[in-house]
N, C-alpha and C positions, 0 to 999 in steps of 0.2 A: 490464542490470537484469533479473533473473529475474521479479520480481513488481512490479506497479504498483497503487497505490491511486488510484481515480478519483472523480469528482464525487459519487456517491451518499454518500460518506463525509462530505461537508461537514456540519458541525454534529452529526455522530454521535459520541458519546463513550462507546459501550459498551465498547470496548477489549478485546474477546475476542481480537482478533488480536495485541495486545501481549502478552497473558498466555500465548499458546501459542508465540510465536516463540522458538526455542531459542537464538538468537544475538543477541537484543536489537537487531534491525534496524529495528524500527518505533518511530517517535517522532512526536510531534504538536505542534501549536501551538493557538491559539484557533479555528482554522478546521477542521482535520481531521488525520488521521494520514498519515504518509508512510513509505515503505520505503527504507532506505539501500541503494543499488545496490552499494556496496562491501562491505557486511556480509552481505546476504542470501545464503543458501546454496542457494536454489531448492528448499527442502524441501516447500513447499506447505501447511504446517500452517495458515497464516493464512487461506487462501482459503475453506475450507468453514465456518469459524466466523464469517465476516463477516455480521452480521445484515442488512446492506443490499446485499450482493452487489457490493461496490465493488472487489474485488481480482481482478486478472487477470494471467496470464502476459503478459510484454511483447508477445509476438507475437500475443496474442489480445485486446489492448485494442481495444474498438470504435472505429471510425473517428472518431466524434464526441468521443471521450475521449482522442485521441492527444496532446493538449497536456499531459496528466497524466504522460506519460513524462518530459517536460522539467521539469515542476513538481516531481515527486518528486526528480529529480536535483539541481535547483537548491536545494532545501531543505537538502541536506547539503553544499553548497559553502561 
C-alpha cells in the first residue's frame, strides 16, 4: 500500500484528496476516507492537499497510527 490515511481524517469530509486522485483510489464511509491499496499508483497527489495531514506513505506512517495500514486494507476487502 503506497499511501495510508490515518486518524486525523476521522470526521473530516473536505475531500480534497478524493478530487485530486487520478485513479479514484480514495473512498470513504461515515467515519473517514481510505486509500485502496490495489488501486493506488503511489503518485502522492493526495498527500499535500490533505487539510488535516492524515496521509502518509506506508513506510512513514507514525508508530501510533500503524493500525491504519490494516484499517485501510480491510475497508476494501
